[in-house]
ZAMARGU-4260 file (C-alpha; in steps of 0.2 Angstrom, whole numbers, plus 5000, padded with zeros to 4 digits):
<rodrens>
0) 5007/5164/5689 | 5016/5181/5690 | 5031/5175/5700 | 5044/5179/5687 | 5059/5180/5699
5) 5064/5174/5716 | 5062/5187/5729 | 5070/5188/5747 | 5062/5202/5757 | 5076/5204/5769
10) 5090/5206/5756 | 5079/5218/5746 | 5075/5229/5761 | 5093/5230/5766 | 5097/5235/5748
15) 5084/5249/5748 | 5089/5255/5765 | 5108/5256/5760 | 5105/5265/5744 | 5090/5277/5747
20) 5094/5295/5749 | 5091/5303/5766 | 5075/5311/5762 | 5067/5295/5757 | 5073/5286/5773
25) 5064/5300/5782 | 5048/5294/5774 | 5050/5278/5784 | 5052/5288/5801 | 5071/5292/5800
30) 5080/5308/5806 | 5071/5325/5810 | 5077/5335/5794 | 5080/5329/5776 | 5090/5338/5763
35) 5079/5347/5750 | 5073/5337/5735 | 5070/5345/5718 | 5054/5340/5709 | 5046/5344/5692
40) 5029/5353/5692 | 5030/5363/5709 | 5028/5382/5709 | 5038/5386/5725 | 5046/5376/5739
45) 5035/5366/5751 | 5038/5358/5767 | 5031/5341/5772 | 5030/5338/5791 | 5027/5319/5795
50) 5020/5317/5812 | 5022/5302/5823 | 5006/5294/5817 | 5011/5295/5799 | 5001/5310/5794
55) 5009/5321/5782 | 5006/5340/5785 | 5010/5349/5768 | 5015/5368/5770 | 5014/5377/5754
60) 5014/5396/5749 | 5000/5393/5736 | 4985/5382/5736 | 4989/5372/5720 | 5006/5368/5728
65) 4997/5361/5743 | 4988/5349/5732 | 5004/5345/5723 | 5010/5340/5740 | 4995/5329/5743
70) 4998/5320/5726 | 5016/5318/5731 | 5013/5310/5748 | 4999/5299/5743 | 5011/5292/5729
75) 5025/5291/5742 | 5014/5281/5754 | 5002/5272/5742 | 5010/5271/5725 | 5006/5253/5720
80) 4989/5255/5726 | 4985/5270/5716 | 4995/5264/5701 | 4986/5247/5700 | 4969/5256/5702
85) 4974/5269/5688 | 4980/5255/5676 | 4963/5246/5679 | 4953/5261/5676 | 4962/5265/5660
90) 4962/5247/5653 | 4980/5245/5654 | 4983/5229/5663 | 4986/5217/5649 | 5001/5227/5643
95) 5010/5222/5659 | 5001/5206/5666 | 4997/5197/5650 | 4982/5190/5639 | 4971/5185/5654
100) 4968/5204/5657 | 4962/5208/5640 | 4943/5206/5644 | 4946/5217/5660 | 4954/5231/5649
105) 4940/5230/5637 | 4927/5232/5650 | 4936/5247/5658 | 4938/5255/5641 | 4919/5252/5638
110) 4916/5264/5653 | 4927/5278/5647 | 4918/5294/5643 | 4915/5297/5625 | 4911/5315/5626
115) 4922/5330/5625 | 4935/5329/5638 | 4940/5347/5637 | 4922/5352/5640 | 4923/5340/5656
120) 4938/5349/5662 | 4930/5366/5659 | 4916/5361/5671 | 4928/5365/5685 | 4931/5383/5690
125) 4949/5387/5685 | 4956/5387/5703 | 4949/5370/5706 | 4956/5363/5689 | 4973/5371/5694
130) 4973/5361/5710 | 4968/5345/5701 | 4983/5347/5689 | 4994/5351/5703 | 4989/5335/5712
135) 4993/5324/5696 | 5009/5333/5695 | 5013/5328/5713 | 5010/5310/5709 | 5021/5311/5693
140) 5035/5320/5703 | 5036/5305/5715 | 5035/5293/5700 | 5049/5302/5692 | 5059/5300/5708
145) 5057/5281/5709 | 5060/5279/5691 | 5076/5289/5692 | 5082/5279/5707 | 5075/5261/5706
150) 5080/5258/5724 | 5065/5269/5729 | 5053/5258/5719 | 5040/5250/5730 | 5043/5231/5732
155) 5029/5226/5721 | 5037/5233/5705 | 5053/5223/5708 | 5043/5207/5711 | 5032/5209/5696
160) 5045/5217/5684 | 5034/5232/5680 | 5035/5251/5682 | 5022/5264/5687 | 5013/5274/5673
165) 5013/5293/5671 | 4996/5302/5676 | 4987/5314/5666 | 4973/5325/5673 | 4962/5321/5657
170) 4963/5302/5662 | 4954/5307/5679 | 4938/5313/5669 | 4940/5299/5655 | 4938/5284/5667
175) 4921/5282/5674 | 4913/5269/5686 | 4908/5253/5678 | 4902/5244/5693 | 4886/5234/5694
180) 4877/5245/5705 | 4859/5239/5708 | 4857/5231/5691 | 4858/5213/5698 | 4843/5218/5709
185) 4833/5223/5693 | 4838/5206/5685 | 4832/5196/5701 | 4815/5205/5701 | 4812/5202/5683
190) 4816/5183/5685 | 4804/5183/5701 | 4791/5192/5690 | 4793/5179/5677 | 4788/5165/5689
195) 4774/5175/5696 | 4783/5178/5713 | 4788/5196/5712 | 4782/5199/5730 | 4796/5188/5736
200) 4809/5201/5732 | 4803/5209/5748 | 4812/5195/5758 | 4829/5200/5750 | 4827/5219/5749
205) 4812/5227/5756 | 4808/5243/5748 | 4811/5259/5758 | 4800/5269/5756 | 4786/5257/5754
210) 4782/5255/5735 | 4772/5244/5724 | 4782/5236/5710 | 4775/5234/5693 | 4782/5226/5678
215) 4786/5239/5665 | 4775/5239/5650 | 4784/5230/5635 | 4796/5221/5646 | 4797/5202/5642
220) 4802/5196/5660 | 4803/5178/5654 | 4818/5183/5643 | 4828/5192/5657 | 4842/5183/5665
225) 4860/5184/5671 | 4866/5184/5654 | 4859/5202/5652 | 4872/5208/5664 | 4885/5204/5651
230) 4902/5211/5655 | 4897/5216/5673 | 4898/5197/5677 | 4917/5198/5673 | 4922/5197/5691
235) 4939/5200/5700 | 4956/5203/5692 | 4964/5186/5689 | 4980/5187/5698 | 4979/5170/5705
240) 4971/5153/5700 | 4959/5151/5714 | 4958/5169/5721 | 4952/5183/5709 | 4957/5200/5716
245) 4942/5213/5718 | 4943/5227/5705 | 4951/5242/5713 | 4937/5253/5707 | 4924/5242/5715
250) 4918/5250/5731 | 4910/5239/5745 | 4900/5254/5751 | 4890/5244/5765 | 4886/5260/5774
255) 4892/5274/5786 | 4888/5283/5802 | 4889/5302/5805 | 4881/5313/5818 | 4883/5332/5821
260) 4879/5339/5839 | 4876/5357/5840 | 4884/5368/5854 | 4867/5369/5864 | 4869/5350/5867
265) 4888/5348/5871 | 4897/5350/5887 | 4909/5363/5880 | 4897/5373/5870 | 4906/5368/5854
270) 4899/5358/5840 | 4905/5340/5838 | 4905/5331/5822 | 4908/5312/5821 | 4910/5301/5805
275) 4915/5284/5802 | 4913/5279/5783 | 4911/5260/5781 | 4920/5251/5767 | 4927/5234/5763
280) 4941/5228/5775 | 4954/5215/5770 | 4965/5224/5756 | 4973/5241/5754 | 4966/5254/5766
285) 4953/5265/5757 | 4958/5281/5765 | 4974/5291/5767 | 4975/5305/5779 | 4984/5322/5775
290) 4984/5340/5780 | 4986/5353/5767 | 4989/5371/5771 | 4993/5387/5761 | 4987/5405/5762
295) 4968/5403/5760 | 4968/5384/5763 | 4970/5374/5779 | 4961/5357/5778 | 4965/5340/5786
300) 4957/5323/5785 | 4955/5307/5775 | 4955/5306/5756 | 4953/5292/5743 | 4970/5288/5737
305) 4971/5294/5719 | 4957/5307/5721 | 4962/5325/5724 | 4956/5333/5740 | 4950/5328/5757
310) 4933/5318/5759 | 4930/5320/5777 | 4939/5331/5790 | 4939/5349/5794 | 4946/5366/5788
315) 4950/5380/5799 | 4932/5386/5797 | 4921/5370/5797 | 4921/5352/5799 | 4913/5340/5787
320) 4908/5322/5786 | 4898/5310/5774 | 4888/5295/5773 | 4880/5286/5758 | 4863/5292/5753
325) 4853/5282/5741 | 4850/5287/5723 | 4846/5274/5710 | 4859/5280/5697 | 4859/5264/5685
330) 4846/5257/5674 | 4846/5242/5663 | 4839/5244/5646 | 4834/5229/5635 | 4837/5232/5616
335) 4829/5223/5601 | 4841/5220/5587 | 4837/5221/5569 | 4834/5203/5561 | 4846/5207/5547
340) 4859/5218/5555 | 4864/5216/5573 | 4872/5233/5573 | 4855/5241/5573 | 4843/5242/5588
345) 4825/5247/5589 | 4823/5265/5595 | 4809/5278/5594 | 4799/5268/5581 | 4814/5265/5569
350) 4831/5257/5569 | 4846/5266/5576 | 4864/5261/5573 | 4876/5257/5588 | 4890/5269/5590
355) 4906/5258/5588 | 4923/5262/5595 | 4937/5251/5591 | 4951/5250/5604 | 4968/5242/5602
360) 4974/5234/5618 | 4992/5231/5621 | 4997/5214/5628 | 5013/5208/5636 | 5022/5195/5626
365) 5010/5195/5611 | 5002/5206/5598 | 4989/5219/5603 | 4971/5214/5602 | 4958/5225/5594
370) 4941/5225/5603 | 4924/5233/5597 | 4914/5243/5610 | 4896/5248/5607 | 4886/5262/5614
375) 4867/5264/5613 | 4857/5280/5616 | 4856/5275/5634 | 4874/5271/5637 | 4887/5257/5635
380) 4881/5240/5628 | 4886/5227/5641 | 4879/5212/5632 | 4876/5209/5613 | 4868/5193/5607
385) 4863/5193/5589 | 4857/5175/5590 | 4843/5181/5602 | 4841/5197/5593 | 4845/5205/5610
390) 4857/5217/5618 | 4857/5227/5635 | 4863/5244/5638 | 4867/5252/5655 | 4862/5270/5659
395) 4873/5277/5672 | 4875/5293/5681 | 4894/5291/5680 | 4893/5291/5661 | 4884/5308/5660
400) 4893/5324/5658 | 4900/5329/5675 | 4897/5312/5681 | 4915/5309/5687 | 4916/5319/5703
405) 4935/5322/5702 | 4934/5340/5706 | 4921/5339/5720 | 4933/5337/5735 | 4944/5351/5730
410) 4929/5363/5728 | 4923/5357/5745 | 4940/5360/5753 | 4941/5377/5746 | 4924/5383/5752
415) 4924/5395/5767 | 4906/5392/5773 | 4889/5384/5770 | 4885/5396/5755 | 4902/5392/5747
420) 4899/5373/5749 | 4882/5375/5740 | 4892/5382/5725 | 4904/5366/5726 | 4890/5353/5727
425) 4885/5354/5709 | 4902/5345/5706 | 4897/5331/5717 | 4888/5317/5708 | 4888/5302/5720
430) 4874/5301/5733 | 4879/5308/5749 | 4873/5314/5766 | 4884/5329/5769 | 4887/5335/5787
435) 4893/5352/5791 | 4898/5361/5807 | 4906/5378/5807 | 4916/5388/5821 | 4901/5400/5823
440) 4890/5386/5829 | 4880/5383/5813 | 4876/5365/5808 | 4869/5359/5791 | 4864/5343/5782
445) 4862/5342/5763 | 4859/5327/5752 | 4870/5329/5737 | 4872/5319/5721 | 4864/5317/5704
450) 4847/5309/5701 | 4841/5303/5684 | 4825/5310/5677 | 4816/5296/5668 | 4802/5298/5655
455) 4793/5285/5666 | 4796/5270/5677 | 4804/5269/5694 | 4821/5260/5690 | 4817/5244/5700
460) 4816/5232/5685 | 4824/5232/5668 | 4815/5242/5654 | 4813/5241/5636 | 4826/5252/5627
465) 4814/5257/5613 | 4814/5275/5619 | 4799/5275/5631 | 4809/5274/5647 | 4825/5284/5642
470) 4832/5297/5654 | 4829/5315/5649 | 4841/5323/5661 | 4848/5324/5679 | 4844/5333/5695
475) 4857/5339/5707 | 4857/5343/5725 | 4845/5357/5724 | 4831/5344/5722 | 4836/5334/5737
480) 4833/5336/5756 | 4842/5348/5767 | 4841/5356/5785 | 4851/5370/5792 | 4852/5373/5811
485) 4839/5360/5816 | 4829/5364/5832 | 4833/5348/5841 | 4851/5352/5841 | 4858/5336/5833
490) 4856/5326/5817 | 4863/5309/5811 | 4863/5298/5796 | 4867/5280/5795 | 4860/5275/5778
495) 4843/5274/5784 | 4828/5282/5775 | 4829/5300/5780 | 4818/5307/5767 | 4806/5319/5775
500) 4789/5312/5778 | 4780/5323/5766 | 4793/5320/5752 | 4785/5320/5734 | 4781/5303/5729
505) 4787/5307/5711 | 4804/5312/5717 | 4809/5297/5728 | 4827/5295/5722 | 4829/5276/5727
510) 4820/5262/5737 | 4836/5254/5744 | 4838/5263/5761 | 4846/5252/5774 | 4838/5244/5790
515) 4837/5258/5803 | 4845/5249/5817 | 4861/5259/5817 | 4852/5275/5816 | 4839/5271/5829
520) 4853/5267/5842 | 4863/5283/5837 | 4847/5293/5839 | 4843/5285/5856 | 4860/5289/5863
525) 4861/5307/5856 | 4843/5311/5862 | 4847/5306/5879 | 4863/5316/5881 | 4861/5335/5883
530) 4880/5337/5887 | 4888/5327/5874 | 4907/5325/5874 | 4920/5319/5863 | 4922/5304/5873
535) 4903/5300/5871 | 4905/5301/5852 | 4920/5289/5853 | 4910/5277/5864 | 4896/5278/5852
540) 4907/5274/5837 | 4912/5259/5846 | 4895/5254/5852 | 4890/5236/5850 | 4873/5235/5856
545) 4863/5225/5844 | 4844/5229/5841 | 4841/5212/5832 | 4850/5203/5846 | 4839/5212/5859
550) 4823/5208/5850 | 4829/5190/5847 | 4832/5188/5866 | 4814/5191/5869 | 4809/5176/5859
555) 4820/5163/5868 | 4809/5148/5872 | 4803/5146/5890 | 4804/5127/5889 | 4818/5123/5877
560) 4823/5105/5872 | 4838/5097/5881 | 4848/5101/5866 | 4844/5119/5865 | 4844/5122/5884
565) 4863/5126/5886 | 4861/5139/5872 | 4846/5147/5880 | 4854/5148/5897 | 4869/5157/5890
570) 4859/5169/5880 | 4846/5173/5893 | 4859/5182/5904 | 4867/5191/5889 | 4867/5210/5887
575) 4864/5209/5868 | 4881/5218/5865 | 4892/5210/5851 | 4907/5212/5861 | 4924/5205/5856
580) 4926/5195/5872 | 4908/5189/5873 | 4905/5170/5871 | 4886/5174/5870 | 4889/5185/5856
585) 4898/5171/5846 | 4883/5160/5850 | 4871/5173/5844 | 4879/5176/5828 | 4879/5157/5824
590) 4861/5155/5829 | 4857/5170/5818 | 4865/5163/5803 | 4857/5146/5806 | 4839/5153/5809
595) 4841/5164/5794 | 4844/5148/5783 | 4830/5139/5791 | 4818/5153/5788 | 4822/5154/5770
600) 4820/5136/5768 | 4803/5137/5776 | 4795/5152/5767 | 4803/5152/5749 | 4795/5140/5736
605) 4807/5128/5728 | 4806/5137/5711 | 4812/5154/5719 | 4826/5147/5730 | 4839/5150/5716
610) 4834/5169/5717 | 4830/5172/5735 | 4846/5167/5744 | 4846/5179/5758 | 4833/5186/5770
615) 4834/5204/5776 | 4836/5205/5795 | 4820/5216/5797 | 4810/5203/5788 | 4817/5188/5798
620) 4813/5197/5815 | 4796/5202/5809 | 4792/5183/5805 | 4800/5178/5822 | 4790/5190/5831
625) 4774/5189/5821 | 4774/5171/5813 | 4761/5170/5799 | 4754/5157/5787 | 4770/5156/5777
630) 4776/5145/5791 | 4761/5133/5790 | 4745/5129/5798 | 4752/5133/5815 | 4764/5147/5813
635) 4768/5149/5831 | 4772/5131/5834 | 4783/5131/5818 | 4792/5146/5824 | 4795/5139/5841
640) 4802/5123/5833 | 4813/5133/5821 | 4820/5143/5836 | 4824/5127/5846 | 4832/5118/5832
645) 4843/5134/5827 | 4848/5136/5846 | 4853/5117/5847 | 4862/5118/5831 | 4872/5134/5835
650) 4877/5126/5852 | 4884/5111/5843 | 4893/5122/5830 | 4900/5133/5844 | 4907/5118/5853
655) 4915/5112/5837 | 4923/5129/5833 | 4927/5137/5850 | 4930/5122/5861 | 4921/5112/5874
660) 4922/5125/5888 | 4909/5139/5885 | 4917/5150/5897 | 4932/5151/5886 | 4922/5156/5870
665) 4926/5173/5863 | 4917/5182/5848 | 4934/5189/5843 | 4941/5172/5841 | 4928/5170/5826
670) 4928/5188/5821 | 4946/5191/5816 | 4953/5206/5807 | 4964/5200/5793 | 4972/5212/5780
675) 4982/5205/5765 | 4989/5212/5750 | 4977/5211/5736 | 4990/5201/5725 | 4994/5189/5739
680) 4989/5175/5728 | 5006/5178/5720 | 5018/5169/5732 | 5032/5182/5731 | 5020/5196/5735
685) 5013/5186/5750 | 5031/5183/5756 | 5036/5201/5755 | 5019/5208/5762 | 5015/5199/5778
690) 4997/5198/5782 | 4991/5210/5796 | 4982/5199/5808 | 4980/5193/5825 | 4967/5204/5833
695) 4948/5200/5834 | 4934/5212/5834 | 4917/5215/5841 | 4902/5222/5831 | 4892/5216/5816
700) 4883/5223/5802 | 4869/5230/5813 | 4878/5238/5827 | 4884/5256/5827 | 4902/5249/5827
705) 4898/5241/5810 | 4911/5228/5807 | 4901/5215/5797 | 4905/5197/5793 | 4912/5193/5776
710) 4902/5183/5764 | 4905/5167/5773 | 4907/5153/5777 | 4919/5161/5789 | 4917/5173/5802
715) 4930/5186/5799 | 4928/5205/5797 | 4923/5209/5779 | 4921/5228/5781 | 4918/5242/5793
720) 4924/5259/5797 | 4942/5259/5792 | 4943/5278/5795 | 4935/5286/5810 | 4935/5304/5816
725) 4928/5314/5830 | 4930/5333/5827 | 4930/5346/5841 | 4924/5361/5830 | 4935/5376/5834
730) 4946/5367/5846 | 4953/5357/5832 | 4968/5350/5841 | 4956/5340/5852 | 4950/5330/5837
735) 4953/5312/5836 | 4955/5299/5822 | 4960/5281/5817 | 4965/5275/5800 | 4966/5256/5798
740) 4979/5248/5796 | 4991/5263/5794 | 4996/5277/5782 | 5008/5266/5772 | 5007/5250/5762
745) 5025/5247/5763 | 5030/5234/5775 | 5046/5242/5779 | 5037/5258/5785 | 5033/5260/5804
750) 5016/5265/5798 | 5012/5249/5789 | 5001/5242/5803 | 5004/5255/5818 | 4985/5258/5819
755) 4980/5240/5817 | 4979/5237/5836 | 4972/5254/5841 | 4958/5251/5828 | 4954/5234/5835
760) 4954/5241/5853 | 4945/5257/5849 | 4959/5268/5855 | 4958/5284/5845 | 4973/5294/5840
765) 4976/5312/5841 | 4973/5323/5825 | 4985/5338/5827 | 4981/5353/5817 | 4989/5369/5823
770) 5007/5372/5819 | 5012/5371/5837 | 5003/5354/5839 | 5010/5347/5823 | 5028/5352/5827
775) 5026/5344/5844 | 5022/5328/5836 | 5034/5330/5821 | 5044/5314/5816 | 5052/5320/5799
780) 5053/5335/5788 | 5056/5335/5770 | 5057/5350/5759 | 5053/5349/5740 | 5059/5363/5729
785) 5055/5367/5710 | 5066/5358/5698
</rodrens>
């Protein structure tokens, strides 16, 4: 649809190479020293040393200038990625991509902060705000360069005939998260309650901690349905007729691992901190690595492109990592509209008028379109149906004052110690297990994030919007668990329920903690190693032992049918590792998917099947180990028949998919790692940006090396730890990392896919930090000078 001009990659690449200035060629791995470049917004000269792994090391004489450098290098390496996301967040897609994007722009603008933006900026300490402004100035400096010299434009801009937009620090606090969160879970539960089967929700999402759900007083569950999600059902960006592109703001946060091992339990007597955040895999890499140094600042690690600061890494004083904690930060409110005026809704015994904001959305090739956005007391109105006298509003932490989180990483990077971090944490709204380890041997875990304070209710189902269930405020990290220098000498988080056993029942932040399989494996390994080494952490990050598989193997039938016998024979000698070269692993995954479907068919009544479409692995295993009356009059016989049928079916499927010779089967043949440009539905983009593919992977969603399967029906890698780090605290140059598929999204760069094979193979890369170590690995140097 957007292929407006023919495009030949070779000729364009040659043109860029012949016309780009020397400093730009260095960004693609050219000569050792570049001539200085003059840029707007810089306070004093800075040097960027790019190492052989593609990591830019920014050396500045002031802290804001170091963050200027970060903005500049992320725009150099990832300009189209951050520009597309920024356009999407601001609701400015239709102005360059046409009318199909108007709805998406309106939705983005619905989730713009409608309070005082200057007050939001004042929430940041002045030194933090100065760094944020400098980061934006660095992005704009690179944009100015590519606008002044179109030969420097990333290839996407030439193909699409567009230009990047200028950034403003106010935009960073304006655009907020409008993702669906757990609201679809609330809808599903209400629909199950409407047919009297609310208890079946435990098949899909068992509550952790255990909790008894109740329908909120005043909620008509019969009236709740998918239409109440309103604009949240809009879907991906329509860049192709058959393949919507996921919204760049949409996170696929399926989990993460982190552990911290104190000096008392390591071979060197130094702390080790390991972290591998799990995000979606298949499009742009979600992390960009940089090293920022200036007097009073020395920090290296991975950041989110477009967000200032380093999210996980280390300073010269401490290492830090993170995993997702669970806080229910969204609630769906059902509003009753006035019979005569649909701009009024019932609230606190009266009728309250929606706040209306009209936005004019520019559209390429036609006149702008005016859209009306509504806001209720609780938040943005996501559906408005006068015919049903019904609307729904979304209460979201992201829409609250301070809910943007833009300044949090900067403040964390500027901290000097644990006490300083606790001053930074109030700027961090998203739910996080924060790991800390300093050069003095101290270790700490702190849950950070904002939690809503509800008048009543638990956030598990939609609630009436008449005022009875409104939020009354928020709590920050001070009300959440923490631990400093734990006696056992290690701690870990893998999205499991890590609330203390005596945690107050009225302050449970969420009930959506993950299955504990990854954490239990990590805990088993760390508890057994009293002299933990960096290599042990690397091995653990790539550990493929599957607890569900191990439990499943114990259930293999002793007397299988002839059709199931080959599968049983292959699995019986298997070590339960989801290894890339294992045929048994491939067979297990096929069996697991098959028996999950069979179990759902057996235990879910027909009227609930449209709602209960998946079964949690812990629920499936429990039913297999302890079959109950849901499987019929003879549960054990039904279970055995189901197992036999699934094994036989999986064997047939494996032969069809992997070939007639089981000895040649490999899980990696199924579990392929394929990375494509998010706009690859556009033929010219697909031609210019070759898919990064060819390697298979081990692991699934329940191994420590969490490389889960996509949504099916295929078997490719849908997500996992695209960035990994293992930090040797104090001996920083020993630290290791990986960043899939590389630092650059430009196919002409040597760092477009240079970490793809190492990531697939589990071969960690050095993370040089000291000036001597960085200089020894230097590939290019660029000096930026003030204009």
